[in-house]
C-alpha positions in Angstrom: -80.4 8.5 138.6 -78.0 8.3 135.7 -77.3 4.6 136.5 -81.0 3.5 136.5 -81.5 0.1 135.0 -84.7 -0.8 133.3 -85.6 -4.4 132.9 -88.1 -5.4 130.2 -89.7 -8.8 129.8 -91.8 -10.2 127.0 -95.5 -10.4 127.7 -98.5 -12.0 126.1 -100.3 -9.0 124.6 -103.7 -10.7 124.5 -103.5 -11.5 128.2 -102.3 -7.9 129.0 -105.2 -6.4 127.1 -107.7 -8.8 128.7 -106.6 -7.8 132.2 -106.3 -4.0 131.6 -109.5 -2.5 130.2 -107.7 0.8 129.4 -105.6 -1.0 126.8 -108.8 -1.9 125.0 -110.9 1.2 125.3 -110.1 4.8 126.4 -111.0 6.1 129.8 -114.4 7.8 130.2 -114.5 11.5 131.0 -116.0 12.2 134.4 -119.5 13.8 134.1 -118.3 16.9 136.0 -115.0 17.4 134.2 -116.2 20.7 132.6 -117.3 22.0 136.0 -113.9 21.2 137.4 -112.1 23.1 134.7 -114.5 26.1 135.0 -113.7 26.3 138.7 -109.9 26.3 138.0 -110.3 28.9 135.3 -112.3 31.1 137.7 -109.5 31.0 140.2 -110.7 28.5 142.7 -108.1 26.4 144.4 -107.2 23.1 142.9 -108.0 21.1 146.1 -111.3 22.9 146.5 -112.3 22.1 142.9 -111.3 18.5 143.3 -113.4 18.2 146.5 -116.4 19.8 145.0 -116.3 17.6 141.9 -115.3 14.3 143.6 -116.4 14.5 147.3 -116.9 10.8 147.8 -113.3 10.0 146.5 -111.8 12.8 148.6 -113.6 11.7 151.8 -112.5 8.1 151.3 -108.9 9.3 150.9 -109.1 11.3 154.1 -110.5 8.3 156.0 -107.7 6.1 154.7 -105.1 8.7 155.8 -106.5 8.7 159.3 -106.6 4.9 159.5 -103.0 4.7 158.3 -101.8 7.2 160.9 -103.6 5.2 163.6 -101.9 2.1 162.2 -105.3 0.4 161.8 -104.4 -0.4 158.2 -101.1 -0.6 156.4 -99.9 2.2 154.1 -98.0 1.8 150.9 
């Protein structure tokens, strides 16, 4: 890792901002953010808290894992 080379290139800032909304406005907090942190504080497992607060996203990820394992879609 001590020989890692980083290449930087000039970019058009207006174009970068136009195509990346987070460079223009901050991310919005999820509605159930406080619920998530309360679960963590009360000793609930991280994965449990994530699933309870973001079930749709978690189920989508599990379906993607299965499809990748079955080689029905490509994985990164």
